C-alpha positions in Angstrom: 56.6 85.9 127.8 55.9 87.7 131.7 58.1 89.7 133.9 59.7 87.2 136.3 60.9 90.4 137.8 57.2 92.3 138.2 55.9 89.0 138.9 57.8 88.1 142.1 57.1 91.7 143.1 52.8 91.5 142.4 53.3 88.0 144.5 55.5 89.0 147.6 53.1 91.7 147.8 50.4 88.9 148.8 53.1 87.4 151.3 53.3 84.3 148.4 57.1 83.3 148.0 57.3 82.7 144.2 60.5 79.8 142.9 62.5 80.6 139.9 60.6 76.9 138.9 57.2 78.2 140.0 58.0 81.3 137.5 59.4 79.2 135.2 55.9 76.8 134.7 53.3 80.5 134.8 56.1 81.9 132.1 55.4 78.3 129.9 51.5 78.3 131.0 51.1 81.3 130.1 52.5 81.3 126.7 50.3 77.2 125.6 47.4 79.9 126.7 47.8 82.4 124.5 49.0 79.7 121.7 46.0 77.7 122.5 43.7 81.2 122.1 44.1 81.7 118.3 42.3 78.4 117.8 40.0 77.5 120.1 37.9 79.8 122.8 39.7 79.7 126.5 40.0 83.0 127.2 40.0 86.7 126.5 42.5 87.8 128.7 46.1 87.3 126.6 47.6 90.6 127.4 50.9 88.6 130.0 49.7 91.3 132.8 46.3 90.4 132.9 47.1 86.8 133.1 49.3 87.5 135.8 47.4 89.1 137.5 43.2 88.5 136.5 44.2 84.4 135.7 47.2 83.1 138.1 47.1 85.3 140.8 43.5 85.5 141.3 43.7 81.9 141.9 46.7 81.4 143.8 44.6 83.7 146.2 43.3 80.5 147.1 46.0 79.1 148.7 45.2 80.8 152.3 41.7 79.2 152.7 43.6 74.9 152.2 44.9 73.6 155.2 43.4 71.0 156.3 43.5 68.5 153.2 45.4 67.8 149.9 42.4 66.4 147.6 40.9 69.2 145.0 38.5 68.8 142.3 38.0 71.9 140.2 34.7 72.0 139.0 34.0 73.4 135.2 37.9 74.0 135.0 38.2 75.9 131.6 42.0 76.4 130.8 42.4 75.4 134.3 41.9 78.4 136.9 42.2 77.9 139.3 43.1 74.0 139.9 46.4 74.5 138.3 48.1 77.7 139.3 47.7 76.0 142.6 48.6 72.5 141.6 52.2 74.1 140.7 52.4 76.2 143.9 51.3 72.9 146.3 53.0 70.1 144.1 52.0 67.6 145.9 48.1 68.4 145.8 45.7 65.7 144.5 44.1 67.4 141.6 41.1 66.9 139.7 40.3 69.1 136.9 36.6 68.9 135.5 34.9 69.8 132.3 32.1 69.2 129.7 34.3 70.7 126.5 37.3 67.8 125.5 38.9 70.1 123.7 39.3 72.4 127.1 40.8 69.0 128.2 43.2 68.5 125.1 44.8 71.9 125.9 45.6 70.8 129.7 47.1 67.6 129.0 49.1 69.6 127.4 50.2 72.0 130.1 50.6 69.6 132.4 52.7 67.3 130.1 54.9 70.7 129.5 54.8 72.0 132.8 55.9 68.2 134.5 52.7 67.9 136.8 50.8 65.0 136.8 46.4 65.5 137.3 43.7 63.4 136.8 41.8 65.2 134.1 37.9 64.4 134.0 35.7 64.6 130.4 32.4 65.2 132.5 29.3 67.4 133.3 29.3 68.9 137.1 25.6 67.1 137.9 27.1 64.4 136.1 30.8 64.2 137.8 28.9 64.3 141.7 26.7 61.4 140.3 30.4 59.4 140.0 31.4 56.7 142.5 35.5 57.2 142.2 34.7 61.8 142.4 31.4 61.5 144.8 32.2 62.0 148.3 36.1 62.5 147.8 37.3 65.9 148.0 39.2 67.4 150.9 38.3 70.7 148.4 36.4 71.6 145.1 36.7 74.6 143.7 35.0 76.8 140.7 35.1 79.8 139.2 32.7 81.4 136.6 31.0 78.7 136.4 27.0 79.4 136.9 24.9 81.1 140.2 25.5 80.1 143.6 22.7 78.2 144.2 23.4 76.0 141.3 26.4 75.8 142.0 26.2 74.3 145.4 24.1 71.6 143.6 26.8 70.9 141.4 29.8 70.8 144.0 28.8 70.1 147.5 28.5 66.5 146.7 32.1 66.0 145.6 32.8 67.5 149.0 33.7 64.5 152.3 32.8 65.1 155.4 34.6 68.3 156.6 35.6 69.4 152.9 34.8 72.9 151.8 33.3 74.6 149.0 35.8 77.3 147.6 33.9 79.3 144.8 35.4 82.3 143.0 33.0 85.2 142.7 32.3 88.4 142.1 32.4 91.2 144.1 28.9 91.3 145.1 27.7 87.6 146.1 25.7 88.2 148.8 22.6 88.3 146.8 23.4 85.1 145.6 24.4 83.4 148.7 21.0 85.0 149.9 19.4 82.5 147.0 21.8 79.3 147.6 21.0 79.0 151.3 18.6 76.8 151.0 20.6 74.3 148.7 23.5 74.6 150.9 21.3 73.3 153.9 19.4 70.7 152.2 23.1 69.5 150.6 23.8 68.8 154.7 26.2 72.3 154.7 27.1 75.7 156.2 28.8 79.0 154.7 31.8 79.1 156.7 32.7 82.5 155.4 33.0 85.3 152.6 36.0 86.7 152.0 36.8 90.5 150.0 40.2 91.7 148.0 41.1 93.6 145.7 43.4 92.5 142.1 46.3 95.1 141.7 44.4 97.3 139.2 41.3 97.3 141.2 39.5 94.4 140.5 37.2 93.5 143.0 36.5 89.5 144.2 34.5 87.2 146.7 35.4 84.2 148.1 32.2 82.3 149.5 33.4 79.1 151.8 31.0 76.3 152.3 
């Protein structure tokens, strides 16, 4: 489904080296996404190029900011972004996928099984998960993508972080207003803003990554 040569070239432009196995896993993931999307609403992006860039590359660009830890919870994971592509790139990552919709989790279990990946799959709302003893303060990294405004995301996601961990919030091109609104929540939850990264995907879509 995915143009594998083009995929390798696009990732190489971002200094990301994909093995043939990883390319095959991403290709099968794309096929499953399109197949399951016909019976449930997983994504509005279904063309191979869009999936490659707006789902896979967008997710994997987080890798440079994930040093010094090997546990990740992807909150409100939906169709598995960014968690599953990150697991493909870093197989030793201990991944937990959390979502409130059971049908999405059924899709993710199928994806994990077909790609030969292991991850914990948790059916819960974010605010419930952060209170679970087996999840609270257990993770080096927390990710969330297009889930809620940043101030709410901080309340939902920061309780999952272990001491010294980092919340990676995937946002649109101009997150400054959301950051300003979230400052109180960040402070009250004992965290601090570490930085904001801006990048542009091939095709021109602007993204930002807020690190807390």
